[in-house]
N, C-alpha and C positions, 0 to 999 in steps of 0.2 A: 355409134361407131366404136365405143370403148371395148365392146365384146369381140371385135374383129382383130384385135392385136393381143398376142400372147408372148410373154417373155419366157421362152423355153429353157434358156440357160443364161446365167450371169455369174461371172467370177470377177471380183475387183472391188474398187472403192471409188465413189464419186466424191471428189474433194470439194467441188464448188456446189454442193447440193443445196445450200441455203439460197443462193442466187437463182438457181434453177427452179426451186420451189416457188419463189416469188414470181418469176416470169411465167410459170406454168399454172399458177393458182393451186398449189398442192399444200396440204396441211403439214407444217414443219414439225408437228408433235407426233407424227406417225413413227412407229418403230422403224429401225433402220431398213430391214428387209422389205417391209411394206412401202417405205418411202422410196427405196431404190426402184422397186417394180413400178411404182406410180410415176416416177420421173422418166424412166425408160419408155413406158407406154405413152405417156403424154408427149414426151419429146419426139417420139416417132410420129405420132398423129399430127403434131404441129410442124415439124421440120423435115419429116421423112429422113432420108439418109444424111442430110446435113447435120443431124443431131450429133454425130461423132465430133464435129468441129466445135461444138458448144459444151461438151463434157470434158472437164479436166480431172485427171486422176489416172486410174488404170482399169482396163476392162477387156473382157472377152465375153461375147454374148451371142445369143441366137434369138431372133425375133420372127414370129410367124405373123404374116399379114393375110388374114382370112379372105379379105375382099380381093386381093391380088392373087391369092393362092400361091404365095411364095414365102420361102424361108430365107432370111438374111443372117448369115453368120459373120460376125465382125470382130476384128482385133484392134486394139488401140494403136496409135500412130507409131510408137517406138517399140511396142511388143513386150510390155512389162508382164502381161499375163499370157500364158501359153494357149494355143488353140490348134487342134488337129481335126482332120475330117477325112471321110472316105464315102464312097457310094457302094452300098451292099444290098443286094436283092431289091433294088428299086427304091432304096431309102438313103437319104443323106444322114450319116452318123457324125456327130461332132462332140468334142470334149476337150477340156484343157489338160486332161490326163490321157496320154497316148495309150497307157496300159488298159484303160477301159475299152477303147476301140479295138485294140489288138485281141482282147479277151472275148469280144462279142462272137457268138456262135456263127453269125452270118459272114464273118470276115475270115478269109483264108490267110493264115500267117505264112509269109514267105520273105526271106532275107533279101534286101536290096543291096546287091554287091557294089553298085555304083556309089552308094553312100559310104560303104566301108572304105572304098578307095579314096573318096574325098576326106573322110574322117581321119584317115591315117596321115594325110597331108596337113590338114588344118588342126586336128586335135579336138574338134567339136562337130556336131551335125549341122552343116552349113546349108542354107537355102531352103527351098520348099519341099524337097524330097526328104523322106525319113529312112530309117533303117528297115522299114517294112514296105514291100512293094504295094503300091496302091493306096497307102495311107500318106496323106500330105499334111505338111504344116502350113497353116495360114500365116503368111508373112505379115509383119507389122504394116499398118496403113492399108490393109486390104480387107475386102469382104467377099463372101461367096453368096451368089444369088442362085437359089435352088427352086426350080419350078415343077419339080416332081419327075423331070426327065433329064434335065441338063444342069450341071453345076458350072456356073460362069463366075470366074474369079476377076474381081475388079480392084484396081489400085486407086484408092481415094486420097492418098496423101503420100508425099515423099519428102525427104529432108533436102532442102535447098539452101545452100550457103551463099548469100549475096551481100558481100561486105559493104558497109556504109561508113564512109570516111568523114562524115560531117560532125562527129563527136570526138571529144578527147577521151583518153583512157580513163580519166577520173569520172567523166560523165557516164561512160559505159558501166563502170564499177558501181556508181550510184544507182543506176537503173537495175543492175543485178541485185543489189542490196534491197531495193524497194520491192522487187518481184519476189525475192525469197521471203521477205516479211509478209507479203500478201498471201503467198502459198501456205506459210506456216500459221498465219492467223486463221485460215480456214481449217487447218488440222486442229488447231487449239480450240476452235469453236464447236467441236462435235462432242456434245455432252454424253453421248452413248459410249464413247471410247475415251473417258477422262484420264485414264492412266496409261502412259506409254513409256517405253524405255528406248534405248538407242544402241546400235553397234558403233564402236569407236575404235579406229585403228590409229596409227601414228600420223596419218596424213591429214591434209587440209579439208578434204571433202566431208568426211564424217565429223571432223572437229567443228566445222562451221555449222553443220546440221544440228549437232548436239547443242552448240551454244545458242543457236537461234530458235530452237524448238522448245516444246513443253515437256521433253523427255525428262523423267524423274531420275534416271540412272543411266550410266554408260556401262557397256559390257564389251569385253574383248577376249581373244584367245591368247594364251601365253605358252611359250616353249622353254625348255631348259637350254636349248641351243640359242645362244645370245645373238648370233648373226641373223636369226629369223624372228626374234621376239620383239613385237611392237608394243607389248603391254606396258613397258616402262615409259615410253613416250605417251601412250594413251593415258596412263595414270597421271602423268605430269600435266596433261591438258585438262583432265577432269578436276584436278586439284586447283589449277589456275582459275577454273570456272566456278569453283566452290560447290561441285556436285558429286554425289556418290558414284562409286566406281566398283565394278566387279570384274574379276578375271577368272577364266576357266583355263587352268593349266592342262595341257594335253601332251600325251606321250605316244610313242609308236604303237603300243599294244592296243590302246583305245582307238587309235586312228585306223589300224588295219582291221580291227573287229567291225568297224562301222562301214567299211567300203561296200560289202555286198548289199546292205540295206539301202545305201545311197544310190547305187547303180540300179537297184530294183525300182525304187520310188521315182528315180529320174525318168525312167521309161526308155531312155536311149543312152548309149555309151557317151561318156564325157571324159576327155583326157585332162580336164582341169582339176588338179589335185586339191585345189582350195575348196571344192564343193564338199568334200568330206569334213574338213575342218569347220566349214560354215554350218554343216548339219549338226555337228557336236556342239557348236556354239548356240545354235537355235534350241537344242534340247535343254541346255543349261539355263538359258534365259526363260524358256517356257515354264520353268518352275515358279516364276514370280511375275511374268508378264505375258499377255496374249497379243498385244500390238507393239511392234518394234519398228523403229526407223532405221533405214540404211541409205548410204549416200551414193548409190549407183547413178551413172549418167554423165557426170561432170567430165570425166576424162574423154569421153567420146564427143561431147558437145563443144568442149573448150580446148581440146588438144593436150591431153595429159600424158601421153605415152612418148617415149623416146623415138619410137617408130614414126611418129608424126613429124619429127624434125629432120629425119634422114632424107637426103636427096636421092631420088630414084633416077636411074638412067632413062632417057626419053622413050626408049622402046619397051620399057617394063610396064607391067600392070601391078598395081598395089593389091596384094592378095590378103588383105586385112592385117591387123597388127599381130596376129598369131598364126604361125604354121610351124610344124615340128619335124616334118620329114620332107626331103626333096622328092620330086617325082621319080628320080632314079632309085632312091632308097625304097620307096613304096613298090616300085616295079620289081626290085630284087627280092622284096619280102613276100609279096602276094603270089600265090600259086595260080590264081585266075586273073591276073592283071589284064585290064581292057585298055588297049592303046587308044581307043576312041573316047575314053573318059579322061578329060583333061582337068588339071587342078584349077585352071582359069575359068572353067565353065560357069560356076555359080556367080562369079564376080563380073564376067564380061559384059552383061547387059547394063549393069550399074556403071561400070567404068566408061562405057561408050557415052553415057549420058553426061558425064562430068568433064569431058574433054573441053579444053579452053578455059577451065576454071583454074584458080590458083592452086598450087600443089597441096596446101593444107586443106582447103575445101574439098578437094578430090578424096583425100584420105579419110576425112571425117565422114563424108557421105557414105563411103564404103563401110566404115566401122559402125556407124549408126544403123545402116541397113542390114548388115549381116552378122558382124561379130557381137555387138551388144546384145541382140536378141538370141543369137545362136549359142552363145556361151554364158554370158553374164546373167541374163534374165532366166535362161533355162535353169541355171544353178540356183539362183536366189528364189525364184518362184516355186520350183518343185521341192527343194529342200525345206524351205520354211513352211510350206503347206503340209508336207509330210510330218513335220514336228508340231503341227497345231498352232502355228504362229501366223498372224496376218502381218505381212511385211509391207510397210509403206515406204515408197521411194520418192519423196517430194522433189528431189533434184532432177527427177526424170520428167517432171511436169512440162507439158508442151509450151507453157508460157516462158519458161526458162530457156528452152531450146530456141524459141522465136527471138530471144535476145542474142543468144550465142551465135545464131546463124548470120547475124548482121555485123558482128564484131570483126574488124580487120585482123588478119593473121599476125601483124606485127604487135598487136596488143595481147595476143594469146602467148606468143613467145617473146619475152621482153626481159631485159636485165638478167639474162641467163636462166630464166625460170620458165617452166611449162605453165600453161593456163594462168598467166600472170594477172590478167584483168580480174579473173575470178578470185585469185588470192588477195588482190587489192580490196575487193568487196568484202571478203572474209575478215580482213584485218580490222573492219569496223567492230567486230565482236570477238576477235581473238588477239592474243599477244602476237607481235610480229614474228617471234620465234616459232610459233605454231603455223601462222598463216603462210609464211615463206619457207617452211621446212621442206627439205628435199623429199621428193616422192619416195616412199618406202615400198609400197606394194604389199599385198596380202600373201606373202611367201610362206610356204610350208616346208619343213625340213625333210620332205619325202625323199629328196635326192640323196640324203644321207641314210635315212632309215631303210630304204630298199636294199642297201648293201649289207644290212645286219642279218646274219644267219639265224638269229633268234626269232626274226619276224618274217623273213622272205620265203620260207618254204612253200606256203600256199601260192605265192606269186610264181615261183619256179614250176610248181606242179601244173599251173595253168599254161605257162609259156611253152611247156614241152609235153602237154597232154594230148589226148585224142582230138579234141576240138581244134587245137592249134595246128595239128598235123593236116587237118582238112583245109585250112586257109593259108597257112604260111610255110615257107621253106624253112625247115628246121635248122639247116646249117647257118642261115642268115640270123635266125632268132638266137641260136647258140652264140654266134659271133658277137651280136649286140649285147647279150647278157654277160658274156665273158669280158668284153671290153669295159662294160660298165663296172663290174665287180673289180676289174683291174685298175680302176682309177679314172676312167673317162666319165666323170660325174655328169657331164652335159647330156649324156644319153638317157638319163633317168626318165625324161618325159616321153621318149619313144617306148621305153619299157612299160611305163605306167599306162600309156594309151592302148597298147596291145593287150595288156592285162585287163584293162577295163572292158574292152570289147569282148574278150573271151569269157569273162565273168558274166557279162550281160547275156551273151548268146546262150550260155549254159543255163541261165535262169529263165530264159524266155522260150527256148526251143527244145 
């Protein structure tokens, strides 16, 4: 039967490979790529599609079952790795890089204006549609079953928060600590990737990861603008842990020069300005490391954003933790606004599922399902891959989520702290000053740099160029730009999101 299963695509990292090799009778001395193919093949033969629930790590894969004459395209539960697909000339095309599919001669490239409308509201490509008509994103916890004629999308996993009040906050913290150690022991035990470094901000997530892992050095981005610079706090953490630390100082010239490359490699527009800084950071780290840790996942699992604490009116829908324009603003901006396309559309099915749950569980379900994969993982996966880095996100491991989903809301927001129970676990390896430090966030001084005439001419050229005139009312764009330059700094993210789309469109069409 071994010849009937083919692994046609795999992107990711199997963290619990040793245990799987033991269960499946696979030689642990195999080189990594051979080992991964052997694990996936044997896992499918043994467990069929239940294999996804036994693999811990990150993955996007395509498995051909010759006996069934079916192709299964699968994405990990929380969406750490990207996966896109389309049907063209009777064949299912799939890839973690949407650029590869869009460039295929069999695919007709056409802009999806519905996604443009959603993107302007949210600031990122949300849901299963993409900016290309007919090319779809495989959502986290889903697989596609292709029989040569029909592509059937199946949801095999969903985030469910079911609070368990039987344990104290200290007991939950101890369980987090034990699970983090288990996950990082697996990372530490892979002799093929013996040298790793880590990204480090001023926050608790990356600090705990750095302290608990085998990372040899911490790295961060620094800015001259003190209100945005986390490198001082990150350096203080590294020094407290007695580990080496490197900082890449970044200014506006390097930032703006990098934007076209990032948008090109991203494959879709992204209004998250931190992606460009992350790309520059990845390039700097790539000079001395190929595998790097990053702490994504904790905010969405444990309630790390201020939006998670805000009380919503009973008749509102939580539209993820990020949205940058109201529907009224989007309508005034777009020349071809479609009244039938509502901002709530991508969220509505998920919101319907969580009615009756506690407010925090509702919000975290939405953010894990849509925001985390649509913005955060799109950014980290595509930018790191483009820079030649393999990014490991151990805190996104399903085992940690399975603890987070059971922890009561009052332990996540406690003593005036977000994600308190996680901070308590982190304090086992960090000074309290670091573990309970107020969230800083990975802010970039773009809101200030965009107003500088020395750097913003290319942005203005796009905002008022031929492409912009096709999509946007120029008086509204002019008003937005003029108000921003006049001191309404909060408009920077609207300006940046419009610019990112226009830049992407000119690169791709």
